[in-house]
FIGUKE-298165 format. One line per 2 residues: their letters; for each residue x, y, z of C-alpha. Coordinates in steps of 0.2 Angstrom, whole numbers, plus 5000, padded with zeros to 4 digits. Example, Ala and Ser with C-alpha at 12.3 -4.5 7.8 and 13.67 -1.06 7.14 Angstrom:
2
AS	5062,4978,5039  5068,4995,5036 .
***
This chain:
388
MN	5131,5039,5026  5129,5042,5008 .
KI	5118,5056,5003  5110,5056,4985 .
KL	5098,5068,4977  5082,5060,4972 .
LT	5068,5065,4961  5050,5067,4966 .
PI	5038,5054,4962  5020,5055,4959 .
IL	5012,5061,4977  4996,5051,4981 .
AV	4982,5062,4989  4977,5050,5002 .
LA	4976,5053,5022  4969,5043,5035 .
SC	4963,5039,5053  4954,5027,5062 .
GT	4946,5023,5079  4941,5010,5092 .
KD	4948,5006,5111  4965,5007,5112 .
GA	4975,4993,5118  4986,4993,5135 .
EN	5001,4984,5128  5017,4992,5130 .
TQ	5022,4998,5113  5041,5000,5116 .
GT	5052,4983,5113  5071,4980,5115 .
AI	5079,4995,5107  5091,4994,5092 .
EL	5105,5003,5086  5104,5008,5067 .
SY	5117,5013,5055  5115,5012,5035 .
EL	5120,5016,5019  5111,5023,5003 .
DT	5115,5019,4985  5107,5021,4968 .
VM	5107,5007,4955  5100,5007,4937 .
VD	5090,4994,4928  5095,4989,4911 .
AG	5080,4988,4898  5090,4983,4885 .
DK	5081,4991,4868  5065,4992,4878 .
FI	5056,5004,4890  5050,5000,4907 .
YL	5032,5006,4911  5035,5020,4924 .
NS	5020,5029,4920  5012,5022,4938 .
SL	5028,5023,4948  5028,5004,4950 .
IN	5013,5005,4960  5005,4990,4951 .
SG	5020,4979,4956  5023,4963,4965 .
LS	5038,4954,4972  5041,4936,4969 .
QD	5042,4924,4984  5060,4921,4983 .
GK	5063,4940,4981  5072,4938,4964 .
YL	5060,4945,4952  5049,4961,4953 .
YN	5033,4960,4941  5027,4976,4935 .
FK	5009,4978,4928  5008,4990,4913 .
TG	4992,5000,4918  4982,5008,4906 .
VN	4992,5002,4891  4984,4992,4877 .
PT	4990,4979,4874  4996,4978,4893 .
GI	5008,4966,4900  5018,4962,4916 .
EV	5037,4966,4915  5048,4953,4924 .
ID	5062,4963,4932  5077,4952,4936 .
LD	5082,4962,4954  5099,4950,4956 .
NL	5105,4956,4938  5096,4972,4937 .
KL	5089,4970,4920  5072,4967,4912 .
ER	5070,4949,4908  5054,4949,4898 .
VI	5036,4953,4897  5022,4942,4900 .
PM	5008,4946,4888  4991,4951,4894 .
TV	4976,4955,4884  4958,4961,4886 .
DG	4951,4949,4873  4950,4930,4871 .
PN	4951,4916,4883  4965,4924,4894 .
AI	4956,4941,4894  4956,4952,4909 .
RS	4943,4964,4911  4952,4981,4908 .
PY	4970,4987,4907  4969,4994,4924 .
MS	4974,4982,4940  4975,4987,4959 .
NI	4986,4973,4965  4997,4959,4959 .
YM	5001,4944,4971  5015,4932,4967 .
LA	5013,4913,4973  5025,4901,4979 .
DG	5023,4890,4963  5026,4904,4953 .
TF	5008,4908,4947  5000,4923,4952 .
YL	4984,4934,4955  4979,4949,4947 .
SD	4965,4960,4955  4955,4977,4951 .
NY	4945,4973,4967  4930,4968,4956 .
EV	4938,4952,4949  4953,4942,4954 .
YH	4962,4932,4940  4974,4917,4943 .
FD	4988,4916,4929  5003,4906,4925 .
QE	5020,4912,4920  5016,4912,4901 .
GN	4998,4922,4905  4987,4908,4902 .
KL	4973,4912,4914  4969,4897,4927 .
ST	4952,4905,4935  4943,4919,4939 .
MV	4934,4925,4954  4921,4938,4952 .
YA	4916,4948,4969  4899,4954,4964 .
KQ	4894,4936,4958  4894,4928,4976 .
EF	4901,4913,4970  4908,4907,4987 .
EG	4898,4899,5001  4894,4906,5016 .
ER	4888,4924,5019  4881,4937,5007 .
LP	4887,4953,5004  4874,4966,5011 .
EG	4862,4974,4999  4869,4990,4992 .
KR	4887,4986,4997  4902,4982,4987 .
IQ	4920,4978,4989  4931,4993,4992 .
LN	4949,4994,4986  4958,4990,5002 .
ET	4964,4972,4999  4978,4959,5006 .
LS	4982,4941,5003  4988,4930,5018 .
KD	5005,4924,5018  4999,4905,5017 .
EK	4990,4911,5000  4974,4904,5007 .
TI	4964,4919,5010  4960,4937,5002 .
AT	4955,4950,5016  4946,4966,5009 .
LY	4934,4980,5016  4917,4981,5011 .
GG	4906,4997,5011  4893,5007,5001 .
EK	4893,5010,4983  4895,5029,4983 .
ME	4911,5037,4982  4909,5044,4998 .
DS	4904,5030,5007  4916,5024,5021 .
AD	4921,5005,5024  4908,4996,5034 .
GL	4918,4981,5039  4929,4966,5033 .
AL	4926,4953,5020  4936,4936,5021 .
FD	4938,4925,5005  4944,4907,5010 .
LE	4952,4902,4993  4955,4885,4999 .
NK	4937,4880,5003  4928,4894,4993 .
RV	4918,4902,5008  4916,4920,5012 .
KY	4913,4929,5027  4908,4947,5032 .
KE	4912,4955,5048  4905,4973,5052 .
LG	4918,4983,5061  4914,5001,5067 .
LF	4931,5007,5069  4932,5014,5050 .
KE	4918,5027,5054  4929,5040,5060 .
LD	4939,5040,5042  4924,5051,5037 .
KY	4932,5068,5045  4948,5065,5035 .
QT	4938,5066,5018  4934,5079,5006 .
IF	4924,5077,4989  4925,5088,4975 .
YY	4907,5090,4967  4907,5095,4949 .
EK	4892,5108,4945  4889,5105,4963 .
VH	4882,5089,4959  4894,5076,4953 .
PM	4906,5068,4963  4923,5070,4953 .
NM	4938,5069,4966  4940,5065,4983 .
LM	4954,5066,4996  4951,5050,5005 .
AD	4956,5040,5021  4971,5027,5017 .
IS	4969,5010,5026  4982,4997,5024 .
LL	4979,4979,5027  4991,4967,5032 .
MK	4988,4948,5038  5000,4940,5050 .
ND	4995,4921,5057  4979,4923,5065 .
SL	4977,4942,5064  4973,4955,5052 .
LF	4982,4973,5055  4975,4989,5050 .
SN	4986,5004,5050  4981,5022,5041 .
SA	4992,5036,5036  4984,5049,5049 .
QN	4987,5041,5065  5003,5034,5073 .
KI	4994,5018,5078  4989,5000,5073 .
YF	4974,4990,5074  4973,4972,5077 .
YN	4958,4961,5073  4960,4943,5079 .
LA	4951,4932,5066  4950,4917,5079 .
TD	4944,4927,5093  4934,4941,5084 .
SI	4942,4953,5095  4950,4970,5093 .
SS	4965,4977,5100  4977,4993,5096 .
KT	4994,5000,5100  4997,5017,5098 .
YS	5015,5026,5096  5025,5041,5098 .
SK	5037,5049,5087  5052,5061,5091 .
FT	5051,5068,5073  5032,5069,5067 .
SQ	5015,5075,5073  5006,5060,5082 .
EA	4991,5062,5069  4984,5072,5054 .
KG	4972,5087,5060  4957,5081,5049 .
NY	4947,5098,5051  4943,5101,5033 .
PP	4925,5103,5025  4918,5087,5019 .
RS	4914,5093,5003  4919,5106,4990 .
DS	4909,5113,4975  4925,5123,4968 .
EE	4940,5115,4959  4951,5130,4967 .
EF	4945,5126,4985  4948,5107,4983 .
QA	4966,5111,4976  4969,5122,4991 .
IF	4963,5109,5003  4974,5096,4994 .
NE	4989,5107,4996  4985,5109,5015 .
KS	4983,5090,5018  4999,5086,5009 .
KE	5009,5096,5022  5002,5084,5036 .
VS	5011,5069,5042  5007,5054,5033 .
YG	5012,5038,5040  5015,5023,5026 .
SL	5011,5005,5026  5020,4991,5036 .
FF	5032,4979,5026  5043,4965,5032 .
DE	5060,4963,5031  5063,4944,5034 .
HN	5082,4945,5034  5083,4958,5049 .
DV	5066,4951,5056  5059,4968,5058 .
YW	5043,4976,5051  5047,4994,5043 .
RF	5036,5010,5041  5041,5026,5033 .
AK	5033,5042,5039  5033,5060,5030 .
EM	5028,5077,5036  5032,5094,5030 .
DY	5047,5103,5037  5048,5119,5028 .
MK	5043,5127,5012  5055,5131,5000 .
GD	5045,5144,4989  5030,5135,4983 .
TI	5036,5118,4986  5034,5107,5002 .
QY	5051,5100,5009  5048,5085,5018 .
KT	5056,5076,5033  5057,5057,5031 .
VL	5056,5046,5046  5059,5026,5045 .
TA	5052,5017,5060  5058,5000,5064 .
FD	5046,4986,5073  5050,4969,5080 .
PE	5039,4955,5077  5027,4958,5090 .
FN	5025,4976,5084  5033,4984,5096 .
QV	5042,5001,5092  5061,4997,5092 .
HE	5070,5014,5082  5066,5028,5073 .
EL	5077,5036,5060  5077,5053,5052 .
LP	5082,5051,5036  5094,5064,5024 .
SD	5084,5080,5020  5085,5074,5002 .
FV	5077,5059,5004  5061,5059,4994 .
LP	5048,5045,4998  5040,5036,4983 .
YK	5024,5027,4985  5032,5010,4980 .
YF	5046,5001,4992  5050,4985,4998 .
AR	5063,4973,5007  5074,4960,4999 .
KG	5089,4952,5005  5091,4964,5021 .
MI	5089,4980,5009  5074,4993,5007 .
YT	5072,4997,4989  5062,5012,4984 .
FL	5057,5017,4966  5066,5031,4956 .
NI	5063,5037,4939  5079,5045,4932 .
ED	5075,5051,4914  5062,5040,4911 .
EL	5074,5024,4916  5071,5014,4931 .
AF	5082,5015,4945  5080,5009,4963 .
VR	5087,5018,4980  5093,5006,4991 .
LK	5095,5008,5010  5106,4996,5018 .
PT	5103,4995,5036  5114,4987,5049 .
IS	5105,4982,5066  5112,4979,5082 .
YE	5105,4977,5100  5109,4989,5114 .
***
């Protein structure tokens, strides 16, 4: 096993939990044996610099896994960097603009979805744009305009930041809720892109997220910052999966039967869930920072992502191991789930493995983002799986 020293990326201040009736399914599948190697590879940017200020958060993988498309968030003029992952080099930049016929609303995007035909969607959770590879805008969908047929977004509600695109590219699933910063999600919005129809479904399982939320009020009046629940969405066939970073659990909403089930897992290495016992508001910047520091020590479960080569879903988790001076030293765990989301393996990674926010699987390897002296690198985890 190769051990490598990683640099610490930007840490996002999000924790989460969720609640509904637990399913009775067995969460243990056929166990697997796992061994792995780690290496680090650099990406050649030529005479340019790859945009790393957002730690590749606003990037998306092409359907064939050959390219990573990195949106240059907050830069004007902005663009999308096309990174060749086979040859590890910056191939080109697709121009983007906030003016003219191909304009986007602002240089801040939340998601990029690469489609099978080579076109892509850009979303800022207010508008969803469809572009071709040359940066020509093909269409725009505005959530607030209620352009689709079907149900109407309830009065005083908005589309929230959680969003995912189905594998068949026909449906965008989002959460919706109140317009205020502190408002939790009320339910699910399903946008049928093929038939131009929308459906809203109220779900009560998000209300418990409030106990993981702390808001900082500037001058005791203006909400300025928030530690919030982080919900991840994933669509598989007729089910929409909700996972969260504070519970070792997955919720399944069956679109066909309109039913909810869940699976709860256990870990040998991390706590079962985050504490969630902090004040809901803070009027002091010092107090808010102290709460953030304490929450950063707690367990945080990452998003599920699929590894087609190995036919497993992976998930990272991290939790404080010990303090080294004022610095948190984390333990990081990689968990494997079979296609039915039964847990089949847990692996405690080396103590010097630092988990970034951006990671993905391609060609049977897990890629994690690494910034080395302002140049793009990837740490690649190469698993070998065998069944007991």
